[in-house]
Structure formats: C-alpha cells, structure tokens
C-alpha positions as YAML, in Angstrom:
chain: A
units: angstrom
residues:
- id: 1
  name: MET
  ca: [2.07, 9.76, -13.05]
- id: 2
  name: ARG
  ca: [-1.67, 10.29, -12.61]
- id: 3
  name: VAL
  ca: [-3.35, 8.58, -9.70]
- id: 4
  name: SER
  ca: [-7.05, 8.15, -8.97]
- id: 5
  name: ALA
  ca: [-8.33, 11.16, -7.02]
- id: 6
  name: ASP
  ca: [-9.58, 8.78, -4.33]
- id: 7
  name: LEU
  ca: [-6.08, 7.40, -3.78]
- id: 8
  name: ALA
  ca: [-3.67, 10.17, -4.82]
- id: 9
  name: HIS
  ca: [-3.38, 11.62, -1.31]
- id: 10
  name: TRP
  ca: [-2.51, 8.33, 0.39]
- id: 11
  name: PRO
  ca: [1.30, 8.21, -0.02]
- id: 12
  name: GLN
  ca: [1.73, 11.68, 1.51]
- id: 13
  name: ARG
  ca: [-0.83, 10.94, 4.21]
- id: 14
  name: ILE
  ca: [0.94, 7.71, 5.17]
- id: 15
  name: ALA
  ca: [4.31, 9.50, 5.21]
- id: 16
  name: GLU
  ca: [2.90, 12.12, 7.58]
- id: 17
  name: GLU
  ca: [0.56, 10.07, 9.79]
- id: 18
  name: GLY
  ca: [1.92, 6.52, 9.61]
- id: 19
  name: LEU
  ca: [-0.23, 3.86, 11.29]
- id: 20
  name: ALA
  ca: [-2.95, 6.29, 12.32]
- id: 21
  name: ALA
  ca: [-3.83, 6.96, 8.69]
- id: 22
  name: LEU
  ca: [-4.41, 3.30, 7.78]
- id: 23
  name: ARG
  ca: [-5.94, 1.71, 10.85]
- id: 24
  name: PRO
  ca: [-9.55, 2.90, 10.28]
- id: 25
  name: TYR
  ca: [-9.51, 1.30, 6.81]
- id: 26
  name: LEU
  ca: [-8.19, -2.13, 7.80]
- id: 27
  name: LEU
  ca: [-9.52, -5.04, 9.81]
- id: 28
  name: ALA
  ca: [-8.44, -4.42, 13.40]
- id: 29
  name: ASP
  ca: [-8.29, -8.10, 14.31]
- id: 30
  name: ALA
  ca: [-7.07, -11.22, 12.54]
- id: 31
  name: PRO
  ca: [-9.91, -13.46, 11.32]
- id: 32
  name: LYS
  ca: [-11.11, -15.90, 13.98]
- id: 33
  name: ALA
  ca: [-11.40, -18.60, 11.29]
- id: 34
  name: PRO
  ca: [-8.26, -18.00, 9.20]
- id: 35
  name: THR
  ca: [-9.01, -20.87, 6.83]
- id: 36
  name: VAL
  ca: [-12.35, -19.36, 5.73]
- id: 37
  name: ALA
  ca: [-11.57, -17.10, 2.77]
- id: 38
  name: THR
  ca: [-13.71, -14.30, 1.38]
- id: 39
  name: ARG
  ca: [-11.34, -13.46, -1.53]
- id: 40
  name: SER
  ca: [-9.77, -15.96, -3.89]
- id: 41
  name: ASP
  ca: [-8.02, -16.88, -7.12]
- id: 42
  name: TYR
  ca: [-11.49, -17.73, -8.40]
- id: 43
  name: ASP
  ca: [-13.03, -14.26, -8.04]
- id: 44
  name: LEU
  ca: [-12.45, -13.37, -11.70]
- id: 45
  name: THR
  ca: [-13.23, -16.85, -13.03]
- id: 46
  name: PRO
  ca: [-15.74, -18.39, -10.58]
- id: 47
  name: GLU
  ca: [-16.44, -21.24, -13.00]
- id: 48
  name: ASN
  ca: [-13.03, -22.66, -12.03]
- id: 49
  name: ARG
  ca: [-13.90, -23.00, -8.35]
- id: 50
  name: PRO
  ca: [-13.69, -26.64, -7.14]
- id: 51
  name: ALA
  ca: [-17.11, -28.24, -6.82]
- id: 52
  name: GLU
  ca: [-16.32, -29.65, -3.38]
- id: 53
  name: PRO
  ca: [-15.17, -27.54, -0.40]
- id: 54
  name: ARG
  ca: [-11.46, -27.81, 0.29]
- id: 55
  name: LYS
  ca: [-9.57, -27.86, 3.56]
- id: 56
  name: LEU
  ca: [-7.30, -24.86, 3.23]
- id: 57
  name: ARG
  ca: [-3.90, -24.57, 4.89]
- id: 58
  name: PRO
  ca: [-3.49, -21.33, 6.91]
- id: 59
  name: ALA
  ca: [-0.74, -18.91, 5.95]
- id: 60
  name: ALA
  ca: [0.12, -15.27, 6.55]
- id: 61
  name: VAL
  ca: [2.08, -12.67, 4.61]
- id: 62
  name: LEU
  ca: [3.40, -9.26, 5.60]
- id: 63
  name: MET
  ca: [2.52, -6.31, 3.37]
- id: 64
  name: PRO
  ca: [5.47, -4.08, 4.38]
- id: 65
  name: ILE
  ca: [4.92, -0.38, 3.68]
- id: 66
  name: VAL
  ca: [8.33, 1.28, 4.02]
- id: 67
  name: LEU
  ca: [8.02, 4.68, 5.72]
- id: 68
  name: ARG
  ca: [10.12, 6.87, 3.46]
- id: 69
  name: ALA
  ca: [9.59, 10.44, 2.22]
- id: 70
  name: GLU
  ca: [7.86, 8.65, -0.68]
- id: 71
  name: PRO
  ca: [6.44, 5.47, 0.89]
- id: 72
  name: THR
  ca: [7.10, 2.18, -0.89]
- id: 73
  name: MET
  ca: [5.98, -1.41, -0.57]
- id: 74
  name: LEU
  ca: [8.55, -4.18, -0.22]
- id: 75
  name: PHE
  ca: [8.38, -7.42, -2.20]
- id: 76
  name: THR
  ca: [10.48, -10.54, -2.69]
- id: 77
  name: ARG
  ca: [11.18, -12.48, -5.85]
- id: 78
  name: ARG
  ca: [11.42, -16.17, -5.16]
- id: 79
  name: THR
  ca: [14.34, -18.25, -6.37]
- id: 80
  name: PRO
  ca: [13.81, -20.11, -9.66]
- id: 81
  name: HIS
  ca: [14.44, -23.61, -8.26]
- id: 82
  name: LEU
  ca: [11.57, -23.74, -5.74]
- id: 83
  name: ALA
  ca: [8.88, -26.38, -6.13]
- id: 84
  name: ARG
  ca: [6.09, -23.80, -5.69]
- id: 85
  name: HIS
  ca: [5.84, -20.29, -7.15]
- id: 86
  name: ALA
  ca: [9.39, -20.35, -8.48]
- id: 87
  name: GLY
  ca: [10.59, -16.96, -9.70]
- id: 88
  name: GLN
  ca: [7.35, -15.22, -8.73]
- id: 89
  name: VAL
  ca: [7.03, -11.92, -6.92]
- id: 90
  name: SER
  ca: [5.37, -12.20, -3.53]
- id: 91
  name: PHE
  ca: [5.05, -10.63, -0.12]
- id: 92
  name: PRO
  ca: [7.28, -12.19, 2.54]
- id: 93
  name: GLY
  ca: [5.36, -14.86, 4.41]
- id: 94
  name: GLY
  ca: [4.37, -18.50, 4.44]
- id: 95
  name: ARG
  ca: [2.39, -21.23, 6.10]
- id: 96
  name: VAL
  ca: [1.52, -21.20, 9.80]
- id: 97
  name: ASN
  ca: [3.79, -23.36, 11.94]
- id: 98
  name: LYS
  ca: [2.41, -25.29, 14.90]
- id: 99
  name: ASP
  ca: [4.57, -23.22, 17.26]
- id: 100
  name: ASP
  ca: [3.30, -19.85, 15.99]
- id: 101
  name: THR
  ca: [1.12, -18.15, 18.57]
- id: 102
  name: SER
  ca: [-0.60, -15.82, 16.07]
- id: 103
  name: LEU
  ca: [-0.84, -14.93, 12.41]
- id: 104
  name: ILE
  ca: [1.24, -11.84, 13.14]
- id: 105
  name: GLU
  ca: [3.99, -14.08, 14.48]
- id: 106
  name: THR
  ca: [3.81, -16.19, 11.32]
- id: 107
  name: ALA
  ca: [4.15, -13.14, 9.07]
- id: 108
  name: LEU
  ca: [7.00, -11.61, 11.09]
- id: 109
  name: ARG
  ca: [8.86, -14.91, 11.48]
- id: 110
  name: GLU
  ca: [8.68, -15.66, 7.78]
- id: 111
  name: THR
  ca: [9.71, -12.09, 6.93]
- id: 112
  name: GLN
  ca: [12.83, -12.38, 9.06]
- id: 113
  name: GLU
  ca: [13.67, -15.82, 7.68]
- id: 114
  name: GLU
  ca: [13.26, -14.69, 4.07]
- id: 115
  name: THR
  ca: [14.65, -11.14, 4.15]
- id: 116
  name: GLY
  ca: [16.55, -10.68, 7.40]
- id: 117
  name: ILE
  ca: [14.20, -7.87, 8.51]
- id: 118
  name: THR
  ca: [13.57, -8.22, 12.23]
- id: 119
  name: ALA
  ca: [10.26, -7.65, 14.01]
- id: 120
  name: ASP
  ca: [11.47, -4.53, 15.84]
- id: 121
  name: PHE
  ca: [11.35, -2.61, 12.53]
- id: 122
  name: VAL
  ca: [7.68, -3.54, 11.92]
- id: 123
  name: ASP
  ca: [4.52, -2.00, 13.40]
- id: 124
  name: VAL
  ca: [1.31, -3.80, 12.48]
- id: 125
  name: ALA
  ca: [-1.48, -1.57, 11.15]
- id: 126
  name: GLY
  ca: [-4.17, -4.21, 10.61]
- id: 127
  name: PHE
  ca: [-5.35, -7.01, 8.34]
- id: 128
  name: LEU
  ca: [-7.04, -7.65, 5.01]
- id: 129
  name: GLU
  ca: [-9.56, -10.35, 4.12]
- id: 130
  name: THR
  ca: [-8.33, -13.93, 3.94]
- id: 131
  name: TYR
  ca: [-7.34, -14.94, 0.41]
- id: 132
  name: GLU
  ca: [-7.71, -18.46, -1.01]
- id: 133
  name: THR
  ca: [-5.13, -19.60, -3.54]
- id: 134
  name: GLY
  ca: [-5.59, -22.23, -6.21]
- id: 135
  name: THR
  ca: [-2.86, -24.23, -4.49]
- id: 136
  name: GLY
  ca: [-5.00, -24.62, -1.36]
- id: 137
  name: PHE
  ca: [-3.72, -21.95, 1.02]
- id: 138
  name: ALA
  ca: [-5.76, -19.43, 3.01]
- id: 139
  name: ILE
  ca: [-3.53, -16.35, 3.22]
- id: 140
  name: VAL
  ca: [-4.13, -13.64, 5.82]
- id: 141
  name: PRO
  ca: [-2.39, -10.39, 4.74]
- id: 142
  name: VAL
  ca: [-0.89, -8.47, 7.68]
- id: 143
  name: VAL
  ca: [-0.35, -4.81, 6.78]
- id: 144
  name: GLY
  ca: [2.71, -3.43, 8.53]
- id: 145
  name: MET
  ca: [4.73, -0.22, 8.65]
- id: 146
  name: LEU
  ca: [8.43, -0.81, 8.12]
- id: 147
  name: THR
  ca: [10.70, 1.91, 9.52]
- id: 148
  name: GLU
  ca: [13.98, 2.79, 7.82]
- id: 149
  name: GLY
  ca: [17.26, 1.39, 9.11]
- id: 150
  name: PHE
  ca: [16.50, -2.32, 8.55]
- id: 151
  name: ARG
  ca: [19.19, -4.55, 7.10]
- id: 152
  name: LEU
  ca: [18.43, -6.96, 4.28]
- id: 153
  name: VAL
  ca: [19.90, -10.46, 4.52]
- id: 154
  name: PRO
  ca: [17.87, -12.48, 2.00]
- id: 155
  name: ASP
  ca: [17.80, -16.25, 2.34]
- id: 156
  name: PRO
  ca: [19.44, -17.45, -0.91]
- id: 157
  name: GLY
  ca: [17.54, -20.72, -0.68]
- id: 158
  name: GLU
  ca: [14.18, -18.93, -0.99]
- id: 159
  name: VAL
  ca: [14.67, -15.35, -2.15]
- id: 160
  name: ASP
  ca: [16.40, -14.23, -5.32]
- id: 161
  name: GLU
  ca: [15.80, -10.52, -4.79]
- id: 162
  name: VAL
  ca: [14.16, -8.02, -2.41]
- id: 163
  name: PHE
  ca: [12.90, -4.79, -3.98]
- id: 164
  name: GLU
  ca: [10.58, -1.86, -3.36]
- id: 165
  name: VAL
  ca: [7.85, -0.28, -5.49]
- id: 166
  name: PRO
  ca: [6.55, 3.26, -4.87]
- id: 167
  name: LEU
  ca: [3.13, 3.17, -3.24]
- id: 168
  name: SER
  ca: [2.00, 5.86, -5.68]
- id: 169
  name: PHE
  ca: [2.60, 3.42, -8.56]
- id: 170
  name: LEU
  ca: [0.66, 0.59, -6.92]
- id: 171
  name: LEU
  ca: [-2.27, 2.84, -6.00]
- id: 172
  name: ASP
  ca: [-2.69, 4.11, -9.57]
- id: 173
  name: PRO
  ca: [-5.44, 2.03, -11.24]
- id: 174
  name: ALA
  ca: [-3.85, 2.81, -14.61]
- id: 175
  name: ASN
  ca: [-0.96, 0.54, -13.66]
- id: 176
  name: ARG
  ca: [-3.21, -2.43, -12.94]
- id: 177
  name: GLU
  ca: [-3.93, -4.88, -15.76]
- id: 178
  name: ARG
  ca: [-6.42, -7.71, -16.03]
- id: 179
  name: LYS
  ca: [-4.82, -10.65, -17.81]
- id: 180
  name: SER
  ca: [-5.80, -14.18, -18.79]
- id: 181
  name: ALA
  ca: [-3.85, -17.39, -19.32]
- id: 182
  name: GLU
  ca: [-4.33, -21.14, -19.52]
- id: 183
  name: TRP
  ca: [-3.68, -23.00, -16.27]
- id: 184
  name: GLN
  ca: [-4.26, -26.74, -15.88]
- id: 185
  name: GLY
  ca: [-6.29, -26.71, -19.07]
- id: 186
  name: ARG
  ca: [-8.60, -23.87, -18.02]
- id: 187
  name: ARG
  ca: [-8.67, -20.15, -18.72]
- id: 188
  name: ARG
  ca: [-7.74, -18.11, -15.68]
- id: 189
  name: GLU
  ca: [-8.08, -14.35, -15.27]
- id: 190
  name: PHE
  ca: [-5.91, -12.42, -12.83]
- id: 191
  name: TYR
  ca: [-4.61, -8.97, -11.97]
- id: 192
  name: ALA
  ca: [-1.05, -7.90, -12.78]
- id: 193
  name: TYR
  ca: [1.35, -4.96, -12.42]
- id: 194
  name: GLN
  ca: [4.51, -4.40, -14.43]
- id: 195
  name: TYR
  ca: [7.08, -2.25, -12.61]
- id: 196
  name: GLY
  ca: [10.32, -2.11, -14.56]
- id: 197
  name: PRO
  ca: [11.57, -5.71, -14.77]
- id: 198
  name: HIS
  ca: [9.23, -6.86, -12.01]
- id: 199
  name: TYR
  ca: [5.98, -8.62, -12.90]
- id: 200
  name: ILE
  ca: [3.56, -8.74, -9.96]
- id: 201
  name: TRP
  ca: [0.57, -10.97, -10.58]
- id: 202
  name: GLY
  ca: [-1.80, -13.58, -9.18]
- id: 203
  name: ALA
  ca: [-2.52, -13.64, -5.45]
- id: 204
  name: THR
  ca: [-0.02, -10.86, -4.71]
- id: 205
  name: ALA
  ca: [-1.65, -8.51, -7.21]
- id: 206
  name: ALA
  ca: [-5.15, -9.48, -6.02]
- id: 207
  name: ILE
  ca: [-4.21, -8.67, -2.42]
- id: 208
  name: LEU
  ca: [-2.98, -5.27, -3.62]
- id: 209
  name: VAL
  ca: [-6.36, -4.70, -5.27]
- id: 210
  name: ASN
  ca: [-8.08, -5.57, -1.98]
- id: 211
  name: PHE
  ca: [-5.82, -3.03, -0.24]
- id: 212
  name: MET
  ca: [-6.76, -0.36, -2.81]
- id: 213
  name: GLU
  ca: [-10.46, -1.08, -2.37]
- id: 214
  name: ARG
  ca: [-10.18, -0.63, 1.38]
- id: 215
  name: LEU
  ca: [-8.49, 2.75, 0.88]
- id: 216
  name: GLY
  ca: [-11.38, 3.91, -1.27]
- id: 217
  name: ALA
  ca: [-10.70, 2.94, -4.89]
...
C-alpha cells in the first residue's frame, strides 16, 4: 500500500513515540465554545447550509488510536434499529450530559457505555476542530491513545460491531473517496472510505480528513 510521503512515517512514529508524537499537531485544549463549529457537513456543499443560524447540541467522540506494533483506529458500527444513524460506522461518543464535567468525560463515558472500554486504557492526546452535523450536533473529537489489554463488551442496544482499521490505510489519500448522494431532496457531497465490508462516510470520514490535515496531508 502506498501512502503519501507526508503521512507514511506516522504509524511507525506513533508506535514508537505514542502521545508525544501527536500532541504538537493537535489542539491542546477543548474549545471554550463547543457549540461553535469550524468544520461541518456543509463544507463540500456550502449551498446546503441553513440560512438561519442553528442552536447546536454539544457532543464529543473519542478517536481511539490503538497502540499496536501497527497502530489502528477503533470504530463502532451502530445497530440497525436506532432512530439516528442506524447501521453507520462512527467513533464511540455522543451528546454531552448535564452531569459531565468536561468533553473528555463525555467521550470516555460514552466509549465505556458503548464498547466496554474503560477510561484507564485511554490517554488523551488532544482535540480536533468542532464539527457541525446536518442533524444539529456540534461534535468535538477527542484524540486518544488506547493501550492494549482492554476488554470489549459492546452494548447490544447501540453497537452492532466494534472493529479496527490500520492507521496506514486511513492515512493513505488513495483510500479516500469523494462521493455524492441525494439527501432531503438536495445533492450532498461527502468523504468516504471502504475498508473490507466497512463503509466509513459522512461526519466520521470528514473528521478523519481533518486529522490527516493536521498531520500534514
């Protein structure tokens, strides 16, 4: 597999250096206004952006990089019966609860609820820009290092499958596609990755693109 020269060294570097490799490339602090997004579902089709400003609901996801000899990123596939995003691939995470003391707590709590992975296996490296979804959420991606030894106990009510994708695959621009489809009567463009049977698209793929850009793509 050929990877962009700007990104090809990253999997080995992360395997060797861990958090220290990533921290200079990420936002050190969570956004002070987590409902103000600088990236969105409308970046590729700005003509679809709502004319009036919306009140976005804050959410956080964990981007779990698994520290293996060949680092991977962990994803979930949502169960097909859910009211929102049924069957889609996503990062573990969800909306901020009133009792959450931080966006990190939201991401780690949701990760444990969805996958069974506890916070003691996760070290936070930093954050990406807030991402606005068409469904009205402002998602703050929390990039974390996940050490081996965790136990998966997926919540069958929310998660159909937990799987990993090699970081080298995700960092190869050749594996990224730009697609279009009709949604609510309008053409929408979005990024997508196909890894075996797993189709990663929409907000999840766009957040991956943001991650690549921060690493130098």
